[in-house]
C-alpha positions as CSV (number, residue, x, y, z in Angstrom):
1,X,-0.1,0.2,0.2
2,X,2.8,2.7,1.0
3,X,4.3,1.8,-2.5
4,X,1.1,2.6,-4.1
5,X,1.4,6.3,-2.3
6,X,5.1,6.8,-3.2
7,X,4.6,5.9,-6.8
8,X,1.2,8.0,-7.0
9,X,3.0,11.4,-5.5
10,X,6.2,10.5,-7.4
11,X,4.2,10.4,-10.7
12,X,2.4,13.7,-9.6
13,X,6.3,15.1,-9.1
14,X,7.1,14.2,-12.3
15,X,3.9,15.6,-14.0
16,X,4.6,18.6,-11.8
17,X,8.5,19.1,-13.6
18,X,7.2,18.1,-17.0
19,X,4.0,19.1,-18.1
20,X,2.9,15.7,-19.1
21,X,-0.9,15.3,-18.7
22,X,-1.9,19.6,-19.0
23,X,-2.8,19.7,-22.8
24,X,-4.7,16.4,-22.7
25,X,-6.5,17.2,-19.8
26,X,-7.4,20.7,-19.7
27,X,-10.1,22.1,-17.6
28,X,-12.5,24.3,-19.2
29,X,-14.7,26.9,-16.9
30,X,-13.6,30.6,-15.3
31,X,-10.8,30.1,-12.9
32,X,-8.7,32.9,-11.7
33,X,-4.9,32.1,-12.4
34,X,-3.0,31.8,-9.1
35,X,0.5,33.3,-9.7
36,X,3.6,31.9,-7.9
37,X,5.2,34.3,-5.1
38,X,8.7,34.6,-4.3
39,X,10.6,34.0,-1.0
40,X,11.5,37.4,0.4
41,X,12.2,38.8,4.3
42,X,9.1,40.7,4.1
43,X,6.6,37.9,3.0
44,X,8.5,35.6,5.6
45,X,8.0,37.7,8.2
46,X,4.2,39.0,7.5
47,X,2.8,35.2,6.8
48,X,2.0,36.0,3.0
49,X,4.6,33.6,1.7
50,X,3.6,30.1,2.7
51,X,-0.6,31.1,1.7
52,X,0.5,32.0,-1.8
53,X,2.5,29.1,-2.0
54,X,0.0,26.6,-0.9
55,X,-2.4,28.3,-3.2
56,X,-0.2,28.1,-6.3
57,X,0.6,24.7,-5.3
58,X,-3.1,23.5,-4.5
59,X,-3.7,25.1,-8.1
60,X,-0.9,23.5,-10.3
61,X,0.4,20.0,-9.3
62,X,0.8,17.6,-12.0
63,X,-2.3,15.8,-12.7
64,X,-4.7,18.2,-11.2
65,X,-7.2,18.4,-13.9
66,X,-7.1,14.9,-14.5
67,X,-8.0,14.4,-10.8
68,X,-10.1,17.2,-10.6
69,X,-12.3,15.5,-13.6
70,X,-11.5,11.9,-12.1
71,X,-13.2,13.3,-9.0
72,X,-16.2,15.1,-10.7
73,X,-17.1,11.6,-12.3
74,X,-16.7,9.9,-9.3
75,X,-19.0,12.0,-7.7
76,X,-21.3,11.7,-10.2
77,X,-21.6,8.1,-11.0
78,X,-21.2,6.7,-7.8
79,X,-23.1,9.7,-5.4
80,X,-25.3,11.3,-8.2
81,X,-23.5,14.7,-6.9
82,X,-23.0,17.0,-9.6
83,X,-20.2,19.4,-8.8
84,X,-21.1,22.6,-10.6
85,X,-23.2,25.3,-8.9
86,X,-25.6,26.1,-11.4
87,X,-26.5,22.4,-12.7
88,X,-29.3,20.4,-12.1
89,X,-30.8,16.8,-13.3
90,X,-33.9,16.8,-14.6
91,X,-36.3,14.2,-16.1
92,X,-34.3,11.3,-17.8
93,X,-31.3,12.3,-16.4
94,X,-30.4,15.4,-18.4
95,X,-28.3,18.0,-17.2
96,X,-29.7,21.7,-17.0
97,X,-28.5,24.6,-16.4
98,X,-30.1,27.3,-14.4
99,X,-29.6,29.9,-17.0
100,X,-31.0,27.7,-19.5
101,X,-34.3,28.4,-17.4
102,X,-33.8,31.7,-17.0
103,X,-33.7,32.6,-20.5
104,X,-36.8,30.7,-21.4
105,X,-39.1,32.0,-18.8
106,X,-37.6,35.5,-19.8
107,X,-36.4,35.9,-15.8
108,X,-33.2,37.7,-16.6
109,X,-34.4,39.8,-20.1
110,X,-32.6,43.2,-20.2
111,X,-35.6,44.9,-21.8
112,X,-36.2,46.3,-25.5
113,X,-33.8,49.2,-24.9
114,X,-30.8,46.9,-24.8
115,X,-32.3,44.9,-27.4
116,X,-32.5,48.0,-29.4
117,X,-29.1,49.5,-28.7
118,X,-27.7,45.8,-29.7
119,X,-29.4,45.7,-32.8
120,X,-28.3,49.5,-33.8
121,X,-24.4,48.8,-33.4
122,X,-24.7,45.5,-35.4
123,X,-26.5,48.2,-38.4
124,X,-23.3,50.3,-37.6
125,X,-21.1,47.8,-37.8
126,X,-22.4,46.0,-40.7
127,X,-22.3,49.3,-43.1
128,X,-19.0,49.9,-41.4
129,X,-17.4,46.6,-42.9
130,X,-20.0,47.0,-46.3
131,X,-17.9,50.2,-47.0
132,X,-14.5,48.1,-47.0
133,X,-16.0,45.3,-49.2
134,X,-17.4,43.0,-46.4
135,X,-20.1,42.0,-45.1
136,X,-21.2,40.8,-41.3
137,X,-25.0,39.9,-41.9
138,X,-25.9,38.0,-44.9
139,X,-29.9,37.6,-45.6
140,X,-30.5,34.1,-46.7
141,X,-32.5,33.7,-50.2
142,X,-34.6,30.7,-48.3
């Protein structure tokens, strides 16, 4: 058992050094990038070095993206838990976003003024592009 733990930790260390899995298991979504910190006398004595270094290592260790995906899949498959804040399971095991229902019901409608302003911007952009020999909006003949 201890050999398995050592193998796992050394694999993570090797992946951290050479970024072997980073491109294969890229996570898509919003996350704030955490920058590495430099050790100095000031950061040592105000105790900010340890906190910033912990955050950096937690978000950048080798195999993190793979392990996050594995954790989410295990939670969903075995415990029926979804790790996304606005997603829920509906009828026939379909996954829905809360934003979809807000859009569908018109709950987040921004008003006619907003829609008209977007339309006006698109018309201006289209005429600007037309003057330069290009089109943004093409009307279909069908």
